[in-house]
Phi, psi and omega in degrees: 000163178294142183292109181294345178275351179291138177296342179282343185304320185264009178296126182298145179294341178300335181290347182280342182074036180288160173296157181299322179299312180295316180300313181293322179293319177297314180297324181302326181259011174088013176269106186238354183226165175301318179300319177300315180299311183294325175300317179296317179294327180295339180282351179145160187305321184252020185296330182294320183292312179296333181293336183230102188303325180270006186279108181287155180306320181297322179292320178298319177295321179299314181298313180299316181297317181294319177301313180295321178298330180269008174089009178276141177266124180280122179303134179085355179255145175296143178295136180277000000 
């Protein structure tokens, strides 16, 4: 899992510049920080989608892309 002691753990997901739909869906299921997102990805490649029943594949890709654009390494993904 993502290091909860990292100062990045509590960075709000709003800093990623996600679409309003993706942002609201993440918040609906309690994902409010970068650490929360990375924790979900650490559980497996498709962990983000099952965690949010209304979370479309495109939104999951958007979140992953934005995390990578901001320099975060997605657990289980090859480094870009």
